[in-house]
C-alpha positions as CSV (number, residue, x, y, z in Angstrom):
1,M,9.8,18.6,40.2
2,A,11.6,22.0,38.8
3,F,12.8,22.3,34.5
4,P,15.4,24.0,33.4
5,L,14.8,27.2,32.6
6,P,14.2,27.9,29.0
7,E,17.3,29.7,27.7
8,P,16.3,33.0,26.3
9,M,15.5,33.5,30.4
10,R,18.7,32.5,31.1
11,I,20.0,34.8,29.4
12,A,17.9,37.5,29.7
13,L,18.9,36.6,34.2
14,A,22.2,37.5,33.2
15,E,21.7,40.7,31.7
16,A,19.7,41.5,34.7
17,R,23.3,40.6,36.8
18,A,25.2,42.6,34.1
19,A,22.9,45.7,35.1
20,A,23.4,45.1,38.6
21,A,27.6,45.3,38.1
22,D,26.9,48.2,36.3
23,G,24.8,49.2,39.1
24,E,21.7,49.6,37.1
25,V,18.6,47.8,38.3
26,P,19.0,43.8,37.1
27,V,16.7,43.9,34.8
28,G,17.1,42.1,31.6
29,A,15.5,40.7,28.1
30,V,16.1,38.5,25.1
31,V,13.9,38.9,21.8
32,T,13.3,36.3,20.3
33,R,11.8,34.6,17.0
34,G,11.3,31.4,15.5
35,G,13.4,30.0,18.5
36,E,16.4,32.6,17.3
37,V,18.1,35.4,20.1
38,L,17.7,38.7,17.8
39,A,18.1,41.4,21.0
40,V,19.5,40.8,24.5
41,A,19.7,44.2,26.7
42,R,19.9,45.0,30.4
43,N,18.7,48.3,31.7
44,R,20.8,50.9,31.2
45,M,19.4,54.4,32.0
46,R,22.2,55.1,34.1
47,A,24.7,54.2,31.3
48,D,22.8,56.4,28.8
49,N,21.4,59.5,30.9
50,D,17.9,57.9,29.3
51,P,14.8,57.7,31.5
52,S,13.7,55.1,28.6
53,A,16.5,52.7,28.7
54,H,14.4,50.3,30.3
55,A,16.0,46.5,29.6
56,E,12.9,45.9,27.0
57,I,13.2,49.0,25.0
58,V,16.1,48.4,24.4
59,A,15.9,45.0,23.7
60,M,12.7,45.7,21.0
61,R,14.9,49.1,19.7
62,S,18.1,46.6,18.5
63,A,15.6,43.8,17.8
64,A,13.9,46.0,14.7
65,A,16.9,47.6,14.2
66,Q,17.8,44.1,13.1
67,L,14.6,43.3,11.4
68,G,14.4,46.8,9.5
69,A,10.7,46.8,10.6
70,S,8.8,48.9,12.9
71,R,6.4,45.5,14.0
72,L,7.7,42.9,15.4
73,D,5.5,40.5,14.3
74,G,5.8,37.2,15.0
75,C,9.1,37.4,18.5
76,D,8.5,37.0,21.7
77,L,9.7,39.3,24.6
78,W,11.5,37.6,27.9
79,V,12.0,40.0,30.3
80,T,12.8,39.4,34.6
81,L,10.1,42.1,35.5
82,E,6.8,42.2,34.5
83,P,6.8,45.2,32.3
84,C,6.0,49.2,33.5
85,A,3.8,50.7,31.6
86,M,6.1,52.8,29.3
87,C,7.6,48.9,28.4
88,A,3.8,47.4,27.9
89,G,2.4,50.1,26.4
90,A,5.7,49.4,23.9
91,V,4.9,46.1,23.8
92,A,1.5,46.4,22.1
93,A,3.1,48.6,19.9
94,A,5.3,46.5,18.5
95,R,2.7,43.7,18.3
96,L,4.7,41.1,19.9
97,A,3.3,37.5,20.4
98,R,4.8,36.3,23.4
99,L,5.3,37.6,27.0
100,Y,7.2,35.9,29.2
101,F,8.2,37.0,32.3
102,A,10.0,36.0,35.4
103,A,9.7,39.0,39.1
104,A,6.1,39.9,39.5
105,D,6.1,44.2,40.3
106,P,3.1,44.6,42.3
107,K,4.3,48.6,43.1
108,G,5.5,49.3,38.8
109,G,4.3,46.4,37.2
110,A,0.8,47.4,34.4
111,V,0.5,43.8,33.1
112,L,-0.6,41.8,35.9
113,H,-0.7,44.7,38.4
114,G,-1.6,48.5,38.2
115,P,-3.3,49.5,34.7
116,R,-3.3,46.3,33.5
117,L,-2.4,47.3,30.3
118,F,-3.5,44.5,28.1
119,A,-7.0,43.6,29.4
120,Q,-7.8,47.5,28.9
121,P,-10.4,47.7,25.9
122,T,-8.3,50.9,24.4
123,C,-5.5,48.2,23.9
124,H,-5.1,47.4,20.5
125,H,-2.7,44.2,20.7
126,G,-2.0,41.9,23.5
127,P,0.2,39.3,23.5
128,E,0.2,35.8,26.0
129,V,1.4,36.4,28.8
130,Y,3.3,33.6,30.4
131,P,4.6,34.5,33.7
132,G,6.5,33.5,36.6
133,I,9.6,31.8,34.7
134,G,12.7,32.0,36.4
135,E,10.9,33.7,39.7
136,S,12.6,33.8,42.3
137,E,15.9,33.7,40.3
138,S,15.0,37.3,39.5
139,G,13.4,38.0,43.0
140,A,16.6,37.3,44.7
141,L,18.7,38.9,42.4
142,L,15.9,42.6,42.5
143,R,16.1,42.1,46.8
144,A,19.9,41.7,47.0
145,F,20.3,44.5,44.7
146,F,18.0,46.7,46.7
147,R,18.8,45.4,49.9
148,E,23.3,46.9,48.9
149,R,21.3,50.2,47.9
150,R,19.4,50.3,52.0
151,A,22.1,49.5,54.0
């Protein structure tokens, strides 16, 4: 029996679709606290000419500004792709409580793949991690995006 996706992941997937329409790699992210959506973002590297403008970073910056805090204690991050090393490092620095992500990224991911950042003894904080939420939807979006670019 399939269950409906949680609302934050549905929002993140909508942002990923919007990123693809903008010519960006289709990744979307949402920061929540206590069920309230604090920030919604998509990849903006090309739009902003900023290699650090990954959806996760953009969403965390927005949430931190809204809260007026440098940490996101008690907040959760919902993202459509396993975070890379840069984004996983930012998740740890922000002290996010939980990380929910859709598609695994064996090539560039840093949570379950590659450096497995949160498992390193030098990582001072690791969130609870919930992978695979919306994996088929996100994976299909990513495959279609890259298939178009290779054609």
